C-alpha positions in Angstrom: -2.5 11.1 -16.6 0.1 9.2 -18.7 1.0 5.5 -18.2 4.1 6.1 -16.1 2.1 8.3 -13.8 -0.6 5.6 -13.5 2.0 3.0 -12.6 3.7 5.4 -10.1 0.4 5.9 -8.4 -0.1 2.3 -8.2 3.3 2.0 -6.4 5.6 1.3 -9.2 4.2 -2.2 -10.2 0.8 -3.6 -11.1 -1.0 -6.4 -13.0 -1.3 -6.1 -16.7 -5.2 -6.1 -16.3 -5.0 -3.1 -14.1 -2.9 -1.0 -16.3 -4.7 -2.0 -19.5 -7.9 -0.9 -17.8 -6.4 2.4 -17.0 -4.4 3.2 -20.1 -5.5 0.7 -22.9 -3.8 -2.3 -24.4 -2.1 -0.2 -27.2 -0.4 2.1 -24.6 0.8 -0.8 -22.5 2.3 -2.7 -25.5 4.1 0.5 -26.6 5.5 0.9 -23.1 6.8 -2.6 -23.1 8.4 -2.3 -26.5 10.0 1.0 -25.5 11.4 -0.4 -22.3 9.3 1.9 -20.1 7.6 -1.2 -18.5 9.2 -4.5 -17.9 7.5 -7.9 -17.3 8.6 -9.0 -13.9 6.3 -12.1 -13.6 3.4 -13.5 -15.5 0.8 -10.8 -15.9 2.7 -8.5 -13.7 4.7 -5.4 -14.8 6.9 -2.8 -13.2 8.4 0.4 -14.2 11.9 0.0 -15.9 13.7 1.1 -12.7 13.1 -2.4 -11.4 15.5 -3.9 -14.0 17.9 -1.0 -13.7 18.2 -1.5 -10.0 19.0 -5.3 -10.4 22.0 -4.3 -12.7 23.1 -1.7 -10.2 23.1 -4.2 -7.4 25.0 -6.8 -9.4 27.6 -4.3 -10.5 28.4 -3.4 -7.0 28.4 -7.0 -5.7 25.2 -6.7 -3.7 21.6 -8.2 -3.8 18.6 -6.1 -4.6 16.5 -6.0 -1.4 13.7 -4.5 0.5 11.6 -1.9 -1.4 13.5 -2.4 -4.7 13.1 -6.2 -4.4 9.4 -5.7 -3.7 9.1 -3.7 -7.0 11.1 -6.4 -8.9 8.5 -9.0 -7.5 5.7 -6.8 -9.0 4.4 -5.6 -5.6 3.1 -2.0 -5.3 4.2 0.2 -2.6 3.8 3.6 -1.0 6.6 5.2 -3.0 9.2 3.8 -5.3 12.7 4.7 -3.8 14.8 7.2 -5.8 17.8 4.9 -5.3 17.6 1.1 -5.1 17.9 -0.7 -1.9 20.9 -3.1 -2.0 22.1 -5.5 0.7 25.8 -6.4 0.9 27.6 -9.1 3.0 28.6 -7.8 6.3 32.4 -7.8 5.4 31.9 -6.1 2.0 33.6 -2.7 1.5 31.6 -0.2 -0.4 33.4 2.8 -1.9 32.0 6.1 -0.9 31.1 6.9 -4.5 28.7 3.9 -4.6 26.5 5.6 -1.9 25.4 8.0 -4.7 23.9 5.0 -6.7 22.3 2.9 -4.1 20.9 2.8 -0.5 23.2 0.3 1.2 22.3 -2.3 3.8 24.5 -4.9 5.3 23.4 -8.5 6.1 24.5 -12.1 5.3 21.8 -13.5 3.1 21.6 -17.2 2.7 22.0 -18.4 -0.9 18.5 -20.0 -1.0 17.1 -16.6 -0.3 18.5 -15.1 -3.5 16.9 -15.5 -6.9 18.6 -13.9 -9.9 20.2 -11.2 -7.9 17.1 -10.3 -5.9 16.0 -11.5 -2.3 13.2 -14.0 -2.7 9.6 -13.5 -1.7 10.2 -14.6 2.0 13.4 -12.7 2.6 11.9 -9.7 1.0 8.9 -9.8 3.2 11.0 -10.4 6.4 13.2 -7.3 5.6 10.2 -5.1 4.8 8.2 -6.0 7.9 11.3 -5.8 10.1 12.9 -2.6 8.9 10.4 -0.4 7.2 7.9 1.9 8.9 4.3 0.7 8.9 3.1 3.1 6.2 5.8 1.5 3.9 5.6 -2.1 5.0 1.9 -2.6 4.9 1.4 -1.6 1.3 4.1 -4.0 0.2 2.8 -6.9 2.3 -0.8 -6.3 1.2 0.4 -6.1 -2.5 2.1 -9.5 -2.0 -1.2 -11.0 -0.6 -3.2 -9.6 -3.5 -0.7 -11.1 -6.0 -1.0 -14.5 -4.4 2.7 -14.7 -3.6 2.0 -15.4 0.0 -1.1 -16.3 2.0 -2.2 -14.8 5.2 -1.4 -17.9 7.1 2.0 -18.1 5.6 2.7 -14.4 6.3 1.9 -14.8 9.9 4.1 -17.9 10.0 7.0 -16.0 8.5 6.7 -13.2 11.1 6.3 -15.7 14.0 9.5 -17.6 12.9 11.6 -14.4 13.0 14.1 -13.7 15.8 15.6 -10.6 17.2 15.1 -6.9 16.4 11.9 -6.1 14.6 10.1 -9.4 15.2 7.3 -7.5 17.3 6.9 -5.1 14.4 6.7 -7.9 11.8 4.0 -9.8 13.9 1.9 -6.6 14.1 2.2 -6.0 10.3 1.4 -9.7 9.4 -1.7 -9.6 11.8 -2.9 -6.3 10.3 -2.4 -7.2 6.5 -5.3 -7.9 4.3 -5.7 -8.6 0.6 -8.8 -6.5 0.6 -7.2 -3.0 0.2 -7.3 -2.2 -3.4 -3.9 -0.7 -3.9 -0.9 0.8 -2.0 -2.6 4.2 -1.7 -5.3 2.7 0.4 -2.9 0.5 2.3 -0.9 3.7 3.3 -4.0 5.5 4.4 -5.0 2.4 6.4 -1.5 2.3 8.1 -2.1 6.0 9.2 -5.6 5.3 10.4 -4.3 2.4 12.6 -2.2 4.9 14.6 -5.2 7.0 15.7 -6.5 6.1 19.2 -10.0 4.8 19.2 -10.2 4.3 15.4 -10.6 0.6 14.2 -11.0 0.6 10.5 -11.7 -2.4 8.2 -11.0 -2.3 4.4 -14.0 -2.9 2.1 -16.5 -3.4 5.0 -19.9 -4.3 3.6 -22.4 -1.6 4.5 -26.1 -1.9 3.5 -27.4 1.6 2.9 -30.8 0.4 1.8 -32.7 -2.8 1.6 -31.5 -3.3 -2.0 -28.0 -1.7 -2.0 -24.7 -2.6 -0.4 -21.6 -0.5 -0.5 -17.9 -1.3 0.3 -16.0 1.9 1.4 -12.2 1.9 1.1 -12.1 2.0 5.1 -14.8 2.1 7.7 -15.1 2.0 11.5 -18.3 0.2 12.2 -18.7 1.2 15.9 -18.0 5.0 15.2 -19.8 4.8 11.8 -16.9 6.6 10.1 -16.2 6.0 6.3 -12.8 6.9 4.9 -12.4 7.1 1.2 -9.1 7.3 -0.8 -10.0 9.5 -3.8 -8.1 10.0 -7.0 -8.8 12.3 -9.9 -7.4 9.6 -12.1 -10.4 7.3 -11.2 -13.0 9.9 -10.8 -12.2 12.5 -13.4 -14.8 11.5 -15.9 -18.4 12.8 -15.6 -20.0 9.4 -15.1 -17.5 8.4 -12.5 -17.8 11.5 -10.5 -21.6 11.2 -10.6 -21.3 7.7 -9.3 -19.0 8.9 -6.5 -21.4 11.6 -5.5 -24.3 9.1 -5.3 -22.1 6.9 -3.1 -21.1 9.8 -0.9 -24.7 10.9 -0.3 -25.8 7.3 0.3 -23.3 6.9 3.2 -24.3 10.4 4.6 -28.0 9.7 4.5 -27.5 6.4 6.3 -25.8 8.3 9.2 -22.1 7.8 8.4 -19.5 10.5 8.8 -17.6 10.4 5.4 -14.0 11.9 5.2 -12.1 11.8 1.8 -8.4 12.1 1.1 -6.6 12.6 -2.2 -3.6 10.6 -3.3 -1.4 13.7 -2.9 -2.5 14.3 0.7 -1.9 10.6 1.7 1.5 10.5 0.1 2.9 14.0 0.9 0.8 15.5 3.6 0.5 12.8 6.4 0.3 15.4 9.2 -2.9 16.7 7.7 -4.3 13.2 7.2 -3.6 12.4 10.9 -5.0 15.6 12.1 -8.3 15.0 10.2 -8.5 11.4 11.4 -8.1 12.5 15.0 -10.7 15.3 14.5 -13.2 12.9 12.9 -13.0 10.4 15.9 -13.7 13.2 18.2 -16.6 14.3 16.0 -18.1 10.8 16.0 -17.9 10.5 19.6 -19.8 13.8 20.0 -22.5 12.6 17.7 -22.8 9.3 19.7 -23.0 11.2 23.0 -25.7 13.5 21.5 -27.6 10.4 20.2 -27.5 8.8 23.7 -28.5 12.0 25.4 -31.4 13.0 23.0 -34.2 11.0 24.8 -33.2 12.8 28.0 -33.5 16.1 26.6 -36.7 15.3 24.8 -38.3 14.3 28.1 
């Protein structure tokens, strides 16, 4: 997997440490010199589309916003949009030809909410929580938490201060958000899992599988004893990494956990399959629980 693919999987933006770990320092420096990557904040890089989007917004008299602003802030997301999100004043007339260049939105944005042609941290979070579906909003918000651009307390206060349409959605997103999810891929999977009745997952839940070993699965439901792992060939393609992954899987299984695994492609492009499997695994876990409770009766 090349550098651009790695950053794409990471949601279009990532820290320098992350991409250096994946691709090496020389490849990262080359991408910066060639304009493939741009530095959007200290130690934080994004694909060059982040800068191109700023120029497109300025040319049309708008402000880079929502998903495109999130990328410009260096936050990962489920999927970088093909066209930049640009917000225009409510009275702004946009020629039809411009709609081939941007995804337009109309709203009056206060001057203090605009920084260098991009909505600031607070306004970007408000727009994303208010307007995006959960599987798109949660990865952005959790990335902002991991980056340290907002705290959990600040995030919940931002949502609570909102008024009008989308406030309830924003409150739910802020309450659910956690910095523990490792990347946008895991956040997206967690968003899908949260819609399954009876499934209550936590990211990086500590599970002691032996007296001397504790593991932290991507997602886990403690009461149903379900582990959900977000797998990627990019991280597990080498023999040593694959072997460690097998040992990890076996440890969970031997400790009595039901383990399901999803690839990046499935989470991003086959959500119906993911949801179907999650529903089925909840049903399976409940059957296992019923058998366990009934086994003493049968034994008697």
